C-alpha positions in Angstrom: 0.0 0.0 0.0 2.8 2.5 0.9 4.7 1.7 -2.3 1.5 2.4 -4.3 1.0 5.8 -2.4 4.7 6.8 -2.9 4.3 6.0 -6.6 1.2 8.1 -6.8 2.8 11.0 -5.0 5.7 10.8 -7.4 3.3 11.0 -10.3 1.1 13.7 -8.8 3.4 16.4 -7.5 0.5 18.4 -6.1 -0.7 15.5 -4.0 2.8 15.1 -2.6 3.1 18.8 -1.9 -0.2 18.9 0.0 0.9 15.9 2.0 4.1 17.6 3.1 2.5 21.0 3.6 -0.2 19.5 5.7 2.3 17.6 7.9 4.4 20.8 8.3 1.3 22.8 9.3 0.3 20.2 11.9 3.8 20.1 13.2 3.9 23.8 13.7 0.4 23.9 15.3 0.9 21.1 17.8 4.5 21.1 18.9 4.4 24.2 21.1 2.7 22.4 24.1 4.6 19.1 24.2 6.4 17.9 27.3 8.1 14.6 28.2 5.6 13.7 30.9 2.9 12.8 28.4 5.3 10.3 26.8 6.6 8.8 30.1 3.1 8.4 31.5 1.8 6.4 28.6 0.9 2.8 29.6 2.4 -0.2 27.8 -0.9 -0.8 25.9 -0.8 2.8 24.5 -3.4 4.3 26.9 -3.1 6.8 29.7 -4.3 6.0 33.2 -5.8 9.4 33.7 -8.1 9.3 30.7 -11.7 8.1 31.2 -12.2 6.2 28.0 -15.8 5.2 28.8 -17.0 8.7 29.6 -20.2 9.6 27.8 -20.6 13.4 28.4 -21.5 15.3 25.3 -19.3 18.3 25.8 -15.5 18.4 26.7 -15.4 14.6 25.9 -12.5 13.2 28.0 -11.4 10.4 25.6 -10.4 13.1 23.1 -7.4 13.9 25.4 -5.8 10.6 24.2 -5.8 11.8 20.5 -4.7 15.3 21.5 -1.7 13.8 23.2 -0.9 11.6 20.2 -1.0 14.7 18.0 1.3 16.6 20.4 3.9 13.8 20.4 3.6 13.3 16.6 4.0 17.0 15.9 7.0 17.1 18.2 8.5 14.0 16.5 8.4 15.8 13.2 9.5 19.3 14.2 13.1 20.2 14.9 13.8 21.8 18.2 11.1 19.7 20.0 11.9 17.4 22.9 10.5 14.6 20.8 12.2 15.4 17.5 13.1 12.1 15.6 13.1 10.1 18.9 12.1 6.5 18.1 10.4 6.2 21.5 8.1 9.1 20.5 7.2 7.5 17.2 6.6 4.1 18.9 4.4 5.8 21.5 2.2 7.3 18.8 1.9 4.0 17.0 0.9 2.2 20.3 -1.6 5.0 21.0 -3.2 4.6 17.6 -3.3 0.8 18.0 -5.1 1.2 21.4 -7.6 3.6 19.8 -8.3 1.2 16.9 -8.9 -1.7 19.4 -10.9 0.3 22.0 -12.7 2.6 19.5 -14.2 5.1 22.1 -17.4 6.7 21.0 -19.3 9.8 22.2 -23.1 10.5 22.2 -22.2 13.8 20.5 -22.2 13.4 16.7 -19.5 16.0 16.4 -16.8 13.9 17.9 -17.7 10.9 15.8 -17.9 12.7 12.5 -15.5 15.5 13.0 -13.4 15.6 16.2 -12.0 12.1 16.1 -11.4 11.7 12.3 -9.8 15.1 12.2 -7.2 14.4 14.9 -6.6 10.9 13.4 -5.9 12.4 10.0 -3.4 14.9 11.6 -1.5 12.1 13.4 -1.4 9.9 10.4 0.0 12.6 8.2 2.6 13.6 10.8 3.9 10.0 10.9 3.9 9.7 7.2 5.8 6.7 5.8 6.4 5.4 9.3 2.8 4.5 9.9 2.4 0.7 9.5 0.0 0.0 6.6 -2.0 -2.5 8.6 -2.6 0.1 11.3 -4.1 2.4 8.7 -6.4 -0.3 7.6 -7.6 -0.8 11.2 -8.3 2.9 11.5 -10.1 3.2 8.2 -13.6 2.4 9.6 -13.2 5.1 12.2 -12.1 7.6 9.6 -14.9 6.7 7.3 -17.5 7.7 9.8 -16.9 11.2 8.5 -18.7 12.1 5.3 -19.1 15.4 3.5 -22.3 17.5 4.1 -24.0 20.1 6.4 -23.4 23.9 6.3 -21.0 26.7 7.2 -18.2 25.6 9.5 -19.5 22.1 10.0 -19.3 21.7 6.2 -15.8 23.0 6.2 -14.7 20.6 8.9 -16.2 17.6 7.1 -14.9 18.6 3.7 -11.4 19.1 5.2 -11.4 15.6 6.6 -12.6 14.3 3.1 -9.7 16.1 1.6 -7.1 14.7 4.0 -8.5 11.2 3.5 -8.0 11.7 -0.2 -4.3 12.5 0.5 -4.0 9.5 2.9 -5.8 7.0 0.6 -4.3 8.4 -2.6 -7.5 9.6 -4.1 -7.0 13.0 -5.9 -10.7 13.1 -6.7 -11.5 13.4 -3.0 -8.9 16.1 -2.6 -10.6 18.0 -5.4 -14.1 17.5 -3.9 -13.0 18.6 -0.5 -11.1 21.7 -1.7 -14.1 22.7 -3.8 -16.5 22.4 -0.9 -14.3 24.4 1.4 -13.8 27.1 -1.2 -17.6 27.3 -1.7 -18.0 28.2 2.0 -15.4 30.9 1.8 -17.9 33.6 0.7 -20.4 36.0 2.0 -23.3 33.7 3.0 -26.5 33.8 1.0 -29.5 35.4 2.6 -30.7 33.6 5.8 -27.7 31.2 5.6 -25.0 30.6 8.1 -21.4 31.7 7.7 -19.8 35.1 7.0 -22.5 37.8 6.9 -22.4 41.0 4.8 -21.4 43.0 7.9 -18.4 40.6 8.5 -19.9 39.0 11.5 -20.3 35.2 11.6 -23.5 33.2 12.2 -23.9 29.5 13.1 -26.9 27.7 14.7 -29.2 30.3 13.1 -28.7 34.1 13.0 -26.4 34.0 16.1 -23.1 35.9 16.6 -20.4 33.3 16.7 -17.0 35.1 16.4 -15.4 33.1 19.1 -16.8 29.6 18.6 -17.6 28.6 15.0 -16.4 31.9 13.5 -12.9 31.5 14.9 -12.8 27.8 13.9 -13.8 29.0 10.4 -11.0 31.5 10.3 -8.5 28.9 11.6 -9.7 26.1 9.2 -9.8 28.4 6.1 -6.3 29.6 6.9 -5.1 26.1 7.3 -6.4 25.1 3.9 -5.0 28.3 2.3 -1.6 27.2 3.7 -1.9 23.5 2.9 -3.2 24.0 -0.7 -0.8 26.9 -1.5 1.1 26.6 -4.8 -1.0 23.6 -6.0 -3.8 23.2 -8.5 -6.2 23.0 -5.6 -5.3 26.4 -4.2 -8.0 28.9 -3.5 -8.5 31.8 -6.0 -7.2 35.1 -4.9 -10.7 36.6 -4.5 -11.5 33.8 -1.9 -8.4 34.5 0.1 -9.3 38.2 0.0 -12.6 37.4 1.7 -10.7 35.6 4.5 -8.4 38.6 5.0 -11.4 41.0 5.1 -13.2 38.7 7.6 -10.3 39.1 10.0 -9.8 42.9 9.4 -13.4 43.9 9.6 -14.7 41.2 11.9 -12.6 39.1 14.3 -10.0 41.8 14.8 -12.6 44.1 16.3 -13.4 41.9 19.3 -9.7 41.3 20.3 -8.4 43.5 23.1 -5.9 43.2 26.0 -4.9 39.7 24.9 -8.4 38.3 25.1 -11.5 38.0 23.0 -14.5 39.9 24.1 -16.5 37.7 26.5 -19.7 38.6 24.6 -18.2 37.5 21.3 -17.0 34.0 22.5 -20.3 32.3 22.0 -21.0 29.5 24.5 -17.2 28.9 25.0 -16.6 31.2 28.0 -14.8 28.9 30.4 -11.6 29.9 32.3 -8.8 30.8 29.9 -10.9 30.5 26.8 -11.2 34.2 25.9 -7.4 34.4 26.2 -6.9 31.2 24.2 -9.2 32.5 21.5 -7.1 35.7 21.3 -3.9 33.7 20.9 -5.5 31.4 18.3 -6.8 34.4 16.3 -3.4 36.1 16.3 -1.4 33.0 15.5 -3.8 32.1 12.7 -3.6 35.6 11.2 0.2 35.4 11.2 0.0 32.0 9.4 -2.2 33.7 6.8 0.2 36.5 6.5 3.0 34.0 5.7 1.3 33.0 2.5 -0.2 36.5 1.8 2.9 38.8 2.2 1.0 41.5 0.3 -1.5 41.7 3.1 0.7 42.3 6.1 4.0 41.0 7.4 3.3 40.3 11.1 0.7 41.0 13.7 1.6 42.0 17.2 0.0 43.5 20.3 0.1 47.0 18.8 -2.2 45.9 16.0 -5.1 45.6 18.5 -4.6 49.0 20.1 -6.6 50.9 17.5 -9.5 53.2 17.8 -12.9 53.1 16.1 -16.6 52.3 16.2 -18.4 49.5 14.4 -22.0 48.3 14.4 -22.7 44.8 13.1 -26.4 45.1 11.9 -26.7 41.5 10.9 -25.8 40.4 14.5 -27.2 43.4 16.6 -23.7 44.0 18.0 -21.8 47.2 18.6 -18.1 47.9 19.4 -16.4 51.1 20.5 -12.7 51.0 21.2 -9.5 53.0 21.7 -5.9 52.0 22.4 -6.6 51.7 26.2 -10.3 50.9 26.4 -13.0 48.7 24.9 -16.8 48.7 25.0 -19.2 46.3 23.4 -23.0 46.0 23.4 -24.6 42.7 22.6 -28.2 43.2 21.8 -30.7 40.9 20.0 -33.9 41.4 18.1 -36.6 39.0 16.9 -34.3 38.5 13.9 -31.4 37.2 15.9 -30.6 34.5 18.5 -29.1 36.1 21.6 -27.2 33.1 22.9 -27.3 29.3 23.2 -27.0 26.5 25.7 -25.5 23.4 23.9 -23.7 20.4 25.2 -24.2 21.7 28.8 -22.2 24.8 28.0 -23.3 28.3 28.9 -25.9 27.1 31.4 -26.6 30.6 32.7 -26.5 32.7 29.5 -30.2 33.3 28.8 -29.8 37.1 29.3 -26.3 37.5 27.8 -27.6 38.9 24.5 -30.1 41.4 26.0 -28.0 44.5 26.0 -24.9 43.2 27.7 -22.5 46.2 27.9 -18.9 45.1 28.6 -16.1 47.3 29.5 -12.4 46.4 29.3 -9.1 48.3 30.0 -5.8 47.1 31.3 -7.3 46.0 34.6 -8.7 42.6 33.4 -12.2 43.7 34.3 -13.7 40.7 32.5 -11.0 38.1 32.9 -12.5 34.6 33.8 -15.4 36.4 35.4 -18.2 33.9 34.5 -17.6 31.6 37.5 -18.4 34.4 40.0 -20.8 36.5 38.1 -24.4 37.0 39.1 -25.8 36.2 35.6 -29.1 38.1 36.3 -27.0 41.3 36.7 -25.0 41.3 33.5 -23.8 44.9 32.8 -26.2 46.8 30.6 -29.2 44.6 30.9 -32.6 45.3 32.6 -33.8 42.1 34.2 -36.2 40.5 36.7 -34.5 39.3 39.9 -36.3 35.9 40.4 -35.3 32.3 40.3 -36.4 31.5 36.8 -34.1 29.2 34.7 -31.2 30.9 32.9 -30.9 28.2 30.3 -31.0 29.7 26.8 -33.6 27.2 25.8 -36.1 28.6 28.3 -38.8 31.3 27.8 -37.4 34.7 28.0 -34.3 34.0 25.8 -35.5 35.9 22.8 -36.3 39.6 22.3 -39.9 39.7 20.9 -39.3 43.1 19.3 -37.8 43.7 15.9 -36.8 47.4 16.4 -33.1 47.1 17.1 -30.3 49.0 15.3 -27.3 51.3 15.3 -25.3 54.0 13.5 -21.6 54.4 13.3 -19.4 56.7 11.2 -16.3 54.6 12.0 -15.2 56.8 14.8 -18.2 57.0 17.2 -21.8 55.9 17.2 -24.7 54.4 19.1 -27.1 51.5 19.2 -30.7 51.1 20.5 -33.1 48.3 21.3 -36.8 48.1 21.9 -36.8 45.2 24.2 -39.4 42.7 25.5 -38.5 39.2 26.5 -41.9 38.4 28.1 -40.6 39.2 31.6 -39.7 42.8 31.2 -39.9 45.4 28.5 -37.9 48.6 28.0 -36.5 51.0 25.5 -32.7 51.0 25.8 -30.1 53.2 24.1 -26.3 53.3 24.3 -24.4 56.3 23.0 -20.6 56.3 22.6 -18.3 59.2 22.3 -14.9 57.6 22.4 -14.1 56.5 25.9 -17.5 57.9 27.3 -20.9 56.3 27.1 -24.4 57.6 27.8 -27.0 54.9 28.6 -30.7 55.8 28.7 -33.7 53.6 29.4 -37.4 54.3 29.5 -40.8 52.6 29.4 -39.6 49.9 31.8 -42.4 47.6 32.8 -43.0 44.1 34.1 -45.9 42.0 35.4 -43.6 39.6 37.3 -43.8 39.7 41.1 -40.1 40.3 41.6 -37.7 43.3 41.6 -36.5 44.7 38.3 -32.9 46.0 38.1 -30.8 47.7 35.5 -27.2 46.7 36.0 -24.7 49.5 35.3 -21.5 47.5 36.1 -20.4 44.1 37.4 -16.7 43.7 36.9 -13.6 42.6 38.7 -12.7 45.2 41.3 -9.4 47.1 40.9 -9.3 48.1 44.6 -11.4 50.5 46.6 -14.5 52.1 45.0 -14.4 55.9 45.3 -17.8 57.7 45.4 -18.8 61.4 45.7 -20.7 62.8 48.6 -24.0 62.8 46.7 -23.7 59.1 45.9 -24.1 59.8 42.2 -20.6 59.2 41.0 -18.6 56.0 41.4 -15.1 55.0 40.3 -13.4 51.7 40.4 -10.1 51.3 38.6 -10.5 52.7 35.1 -14.3 52.6 35.2 -16.3 55.6 36.3 -20.0 56.1 36.3 -22.3 59.1 37.0 -26.0 58.4 37.7 -28.3 61.0 36.1 -31.7 59.3 36.7 -32.2 56.2 38.9 -35.9 55.6 39.6 -35.9 54.2 43.2 -32.2 54.7 43.7 -29.0 52.7 43.1 -26.9 50.2 45.0 -23.1 50.2 44.7 -21.0 47.5 46.4 -17.5 46.0 46.2 -17.2 42.6 47.9 -15.9 39.1 47.4 -18.1 36.7 45.5 -17.9 32.9 45.6 -19.0 30.7 42.7 -17.8 27.8 40.6 -17.5 27.0 36.9 -19.7 23.9 37.0 -22.7 26.1 37.2 -21.6 27.6 33.8 -20.4 24.4 32.1 -21.5 21.1 33.5 -18.2 19.3 32.6 -16.1 21.7 34.7 -15.2 21.5 38.4 -17.6 22.5 41.2 -14.6 23.7 43.3 -15.2 27.2 44.7 -13.7 30.1 42.9 -13.6 33.6 44.5 -13.1 37.1 43.3 -13.9 40.7 44.3 -16.5 42.4 42.1 -17.6 46.0 41.8 -21.4 46.0 41.1 -23.7 49.0 40.5 -27.4 48.5 40.0 -30.5 50.8 39.5 -33.7 49.7 41.3 -37.0 50.0 39.4 -39.0 48.2 42.0 -41.5 45.3 41.7 -43.9 45.5 38.7 -42.7 48.8 37.4 -45.0 50.5 34.9 -43.0 53.3 33.4 -39.5 53.0 34.9 -36.5 54.9 33.5 -32.8 55.5 34.0 -29.9 57.6 32.7 -26.2 57.3 33.4 -22.8 58.2 32.0 -19.9 55.8 32.1 -16.4 56.5 31.1 -12.8 55.3 30.8 -10.8 57.6 33.1 -12.8 60.8 32.7 -10.9 64.0 33.3 -12.6 67.3 34.2 -16.2 67.8 33.1 -18.2 65.0 31.5 -18.8 65.4 27.8 -22.1 63.9 26.9 -25.2 66.0 27.6 -28.8 64.8 27.5 -31.1 66.8 25.2 -34.7 67.8 25.8 -37.2 65.7 23.9 -41.0 65.9 23.7 -41.4 62.2 24.8 -39.8 59.7 27.1 -39.7 57.4 24.1 -37.0 59.6 22.5 -33.4 59.4 23.8 -31.0 62.1 22.6 -27.5 63.0 23.5 -24.9 65.6 22.3 -21.2 65.9 22.8 -18.4 67.8 21.0 -20.5 68.7 17.9 -22.0 65.2 17.6 -25.7 64.7 18.1 -27.3 61.2 18.4 -31.0 60.4 18.8 -33.1 57.3 19.1 -36.7 58.0 18.1 -38.7 55.0 19.3 -41.7 57.0 18.2 -42.3 60.1 16.0 -41.4 63.3 17.9 -38.8 66.1 18.3 -35.5 66.9 20.0 -34.3 70.4 20.9 -30.7 70.7 19.7 -27.9 72.5 21.5 -28.2 75.6 19.2 -31.9 75.8 20.0 -33.2 74.4 16.7 -35.5 71.5 16.4 -34.9 68.0 15.0 -38.2 66.2 14.2 -38.7 62.6 13.1 -41.9 61.7 11.3 -41.5 58.0 12.1 -39.4 55.9 14.5 -35.7 56.1 13.4 -32.1 56.5 14.5 -30.4 59.8 13.7 -26.8 61.1 14.0 -25.4 64.5 13.0 -21.7 64.7 12.9 -18.9 66.2 10.7 -21.3 67.9 8.4 -23.4 64.8 7.6 -26.9 63.7 8.6 -27.2 59.9 9.2 -30.5 58.0 9.6 -31.4 54.4 10.0 -34.6 52.3 10.1 -34.2 49.6 12.8 -37.6 48.3 11.8 -36.2 47.6 8.3 -39.6 48.1 6.7 -39.7 51.7 5.5 -39.0 52.8 1.9 -38.5 56.4 3.0 -37.5 58.3 6.2 -38.7 61.8 6.7 -37.4 64.5 9.1 -37.4 68.2 9.7 -34.2 70.0 10.8 -34.5 73.6 11.7 -37.8 73.8 9.8 -36.3 72.2 6.6 -37.8 68.9 5.4 -35.4 66.0 4.8 -36.1 62.8 3.0 -33.7 59.8 2.9 -34.1 56.4 1.3 -32.8 53.8 3.6 -31.0 50.7 2.2 -33.2 47.8 1.3 -33.0 44.1 1.0 -29.9 42.6 2.7 -28.6 46.1 3.4 -31.7 47.0 5.3 -30.9 48.5 8.7 -27.8 50.3 7.5 -27.8 54.1 7.7 -28.4 56.4 4.8 -26.7 59.8 4.9 -26.5 63.2 3.2 -24.3 66.3 3.6 -25.7 68.9 5.9 -24.4 71.6 3.5 -27.1 70.6 1.0 -29.7 71.1 3.7 -28.4 74.6 4.5 -28.3 75.5 0.9 -31.9 74.5 0.4 -32.9 76.4 3.5 -31.2 79.6 2.2 -33.0 79.3 -1.2 
């Protein structure tokens, strides 16, 4: 069999090149974590005493550890500089481990491990061993490999097609390589309407219209980069326009949620366990540098400075907003009836039902969000308005979805805002978040609930950076780099800094129930039980100096939120009405809409995504804008204010 394969590789140079490039890729990917203990602790039969091979849990399946260790040893065996490089005992350990797996054939109740996880790791180990894999052992592993068949959508399709491709290399079937490469390339695209994958706004969806930057979206970036590298300089290589999409996905999507050596907690999907946001950051940066190695025209190398940029970005396809600077980061994770807020799958993210209901996360250099999930009160996620009862927080339960469609945002690339008409069946509210660089103004109105339990709006719940400083009036609070000023707080507010005790098992069933502790700073606004028309307003900032910038503007309705700062004006019209601008003039909206005036332009968006025309009056002059339609619906339309002034003069 091996003689036949070697002959085939000699005849088909591309197949041989893919074989070598794949092995080299796996060697670079897996050798960094190897150590001699995993070799010396292996049992004579090829197993490890600390691996529970009969475990049947669906997530974090323990038997997978066996294959991960084999990949680590095999990658070290192939890579120079490793403690295992070309050591016969390392090669023999891998072979013993594969023989044990073929005999024992551990299986999981989770389809993913059977069809993707196990065959994927086996292909990697087989290619790393290359000609030193006994042919009879490959025959014994073939039935396990063949449980993986092409199919499904988005990232799942990419995984399955990749295994099909590697099996084509291993079995010497160029047709399979061609089929696998073709299927992978098809998924490297802007997804069709209502389909999973990369969206037009460069966010990523999987399991429905759900933001998945850190779970499936990061795997997509990693896998696509792998295939760009493995297929490079062969007839199976991706066209340049496909590779360009991958680069844009990183630049306009993933890069925006990386800050302070971690991925935004809100962007990680259900994978929010200890160390995972940091691991996802490392994976994204490492992968981007691998892509740069085969795309030198894109960039040479990414380092920490590449994630110290400033800007504002609203992702309308995912109801997600980011505002960031070199030393601070904000995000708002909203949801509408169009999007899925969060998911509980494989007993992961067991408390995340409210995590997509306006979660407002702040990060600076003080690790405010680092590994916070184990000690968080998940009913008091920053930015959300929620009922404080004992209802289930599983994402599959009632109250997971926002029943309202009116959710949107506007950004000019530097600053912006987002707004959400919110009703999850437990509590309803109109919630707006306005960003001016490092400062945020948050307004809420129309808060109501028919549940017999207190309703709170959480301003902050983050790791404390020492003592909380407050002013005499009890309206301004500072902890570390985070400062808040309360402007309107219904029945008052509670600020506390104290040690919290929790555990990670309540977040992910497969993790330990051992207690974890940490000191949290928490600030909440009380709306009472069964509020009928509650409201709040507060400013939050990264290290404010001197006077606060944002100023609330007068409106003719509580259902209109408007703020101005430094020449910028932002307004969320949840209903038609008017705003008095700083110069005394009037801005009137004839229908619900979002509006921003800045740098000589007038921006307007339709969060309802149903209107063919938006009508306004500015200083007595009528304005009409045609909002984008179809897949571009929800994006802002704009026009220069100079044209408005010229029309007014005439």
